C-alpha positions as CSV (number, residue, x, y, z in Angstrom):
1,M,92.7,101.7,350.7
2,T,89.8,103.4,348.9
3,N,86.5,104.3,350.5
4,V,83.3,104.4,348.5
5,D,79.9,105.8,349.5
6,V,76.9,103.7,348.6
7,V,73.1,103.9,349.1
8,E,71.8,100.8,350.8
9,F,68.2,99.8,349.9
10,E,65.9,96.9,350.1
11,V,64.2,94.9,347.3
12,A,62.1,91.8,348.2
13,D,63.5,91.7,351.8
14,E,67.1,91.6,350.6
15,H,69.7,94.3,351.0
16,Y,71.3,95.9,348.0
17,A,73.5,98.9,347.3
18,L,74.5,101.2,344.5
19,D,77.2,103.9,344.1
20,I,76.0,107.1,345.6
21,S,77.6,109.0,342.6
22,L,74.8,107.5,340.5
23,A,72.0,108.7,342.7
24,R,70.7,112.3,342.2
25,E,68.0,112.1,344.8
26,I,65.5,109.9,346.6
27,V,61.8,110.7,346.3
28,E,58.7,109.2,348.0
29,M,56.5,107.0,345.8
30,V,54.2,109.1,343.6
31,P,51.5,108.0,341.1
32,I,53.2,106.5,338.0
33,T,51.6,106.9,334.6
34,P,51.9,103.6,332.7
35,V,53.3,103.7,329.2
36,P,51.4,101.5,326.6
37,R,53.3,98.6,325.3
38,A,56.4,99.4,327.4
39,P,58.7,96.5,328.4
40,P,57.9,94.8,331.7
41,H,60.7,96.6,333.5
42,I,59.3,100.0,332.7
43,A,56.8,100.9,335.5
44,G,55.9,104.1,333.6
45,I,56.7,107.8,333.8
46,I,56.4,110.6,336.4
47,N,56.6,114.4,336.2
48,L,59.3,115.3,338.6
49,R,59.4,119.1,339.0
50,G,58.7,119.6,335.3
51,E,61.0,116.8,334.0
52,I,59.5,113.6,332.5
53,T,61.3,110.8,334.3
54,T,61.1,107.1,333.2
55,V,60.6,104.9,336.2
56,M,61.9,101.3,336.1
57,N,61.1,98.4,338.4
58,L,64.4,97.2,339.8
59,S,63.0,93.9,340.9
60,T,61.9,93.1,337.3
61,L,65.3,94.3,335.9
62,L,67.2,92.0,338.3
63,G,64.8,89.1,338.0
64,I,63.8,89.2,341.6
65,P,60.2,88.5,342.7
66,A,58.4,91.6,343.7
67,A,57.8,92.1,347.5
68,G,54.2,92.2,348.7
69,S,54.4,95.5,350.7
70,Q,54.5,98.7,348.8
71,E,53.9,101.2,351.6
72,R,57.6,102.1,352.1
73,Q,58.6,102.1,348.4
74,K,60.8,104.9,347.1
75,I,62.2,106.0,343.8
76,I,65.9,106.5,343.5
77,I,66.4,109.1,340.7
78,L,69.7,108.5,338.9
79,V,72.0,111.2,337.5
80,P,71.2,111.7,333.8
81,E,74.8,110.9,332.9
82,A,74.3,107.3,334.2
83,A,71.5,106.7,331.7
84,G,72.9,108.3,328.5
85,G,71.4,111.7,329.4
86,S,67.9,110.4,330.1
87,N,66.0,111.1,333.3
88,V,65.6,107.6,335.0
89,G,64.4,106.4,338.4
90,I,64.3,103.0,339.9
91,I,61.7,101.7,342.3
92,V,63.0,100.1,345.5
93,D,61.1,98.8,348.5
94,D,62.9,101.0,350.9
95,V,66.0,103.1,351.2
96,L,67.9,102.1,354.4
97,S,71.0,104.2,354.6
98,V,74.0,105.9,353.0
99,M,77.2,104.2,354.1
100,Q,80.9,104.4,353.4
101,I,82.6,101.1,352.7
102,S,86.2,100.3,352.2
103,E,87.7,97.8,349.7
104,N,88.3,95.4,352.6
105,D,84.6,95.2,353.2
106,V,83.9,94.0,349.6
107,E,84.2,90.5,348.4
108,K,84.9,90.5,344.7
109,M,82.8,88.2,342.5
110,D,84.2,85.5,340.2
111,D,84.7,86.8,336.7
112,A,82.5,84.1,335.2
113,L,79.6,85.3,337.5
114,T,80.1,89.0,337.0
115,R,80.1,88.7,333.3
116,D,76.4,87.6,333.4
117,A,75.3,89.2,336.7
118,F,74.8,92.8,337.6
119,V,76.9,92.5,340.7
120,K,80.0,94.5,341.5
121,G,80.6,92.6,344.7
122,I,79.3,91.6,348.1
123,I,79.6,94.1,350.9
124,K,80.2,92.4,354.3
125,V,78.7,94.4,357.2
126,N,80.5,93.9,360.5
127,D,78.3,95.3,363.2
128,K,77.0,93.8,366.4
129,A,73.5,93.2,365.2
130,A,74.7,91.4,362.1
131,E,77.0,89.2,364.1
132,S,74.2,88.2,366.4
133,G,72.0,87.3,363.5
134,D,69.5,90.1,364.1
135,A,70.2,91.9,360.8
136,K,71.4,91.1,357.3
137,N,75.2,91.0,357.1
138,L,75.6,90.8,353.4
139,I,74.7,93.5,350.9
140,I,74.7,92.9,347.2
141,W,76.4,95.8,345.4
142,V,74.5,96.2,342.2
143,D,76.5,97.3,339.1
144,M,73.8,99.8,338.1
145,Q,75.9,101.2,335.2
146,K,76.1,97.7,333.7
147,V,72.3,97.4,334.1
148,L,71.8,100.7,332.3
149,E,74.4,100.0,329.6
150,Q,72.6,96.8,328.7
151,L,69.3,98.6,328.5
152,I,70.3,101.5,326.5
153,G,72.9,99.6,324.4
154,H,76.0,101.7,325.0
155,P,78.3,102.6,327.8
156,A,77.1,105.6,330.0
């Protein structure tokens, strides 16, 4: 049984996760400089400790309506290897936790669905709060490498 560490985050009041091996760091929201004529999923660029970093709107990439509140937004900076050597960050509404999951906690998706979706699987959370209905008990595990491969046109 293999365990995997993931970063759990929120976009539009839903819970998502991505492999922690893809995340370099998490930074607080900073002013983003818009790029003229950029595609809708590109929020703009930031200067992160002297490195120009492209910031993408994850909600736009995944086709999810944007949430109304922006006060807790964070930018997850991805490792350059994930994006073909580029410095890339994704905007999320909030970062909730880093958690370790086992293969038993992941429901695999149907092949027909995963071919078109950016989903690795559904993580089932088995805690007391989730069982009582007080918290979300399903987390969508985003296949971030698949998202980036489609954007940059070749495997990372």
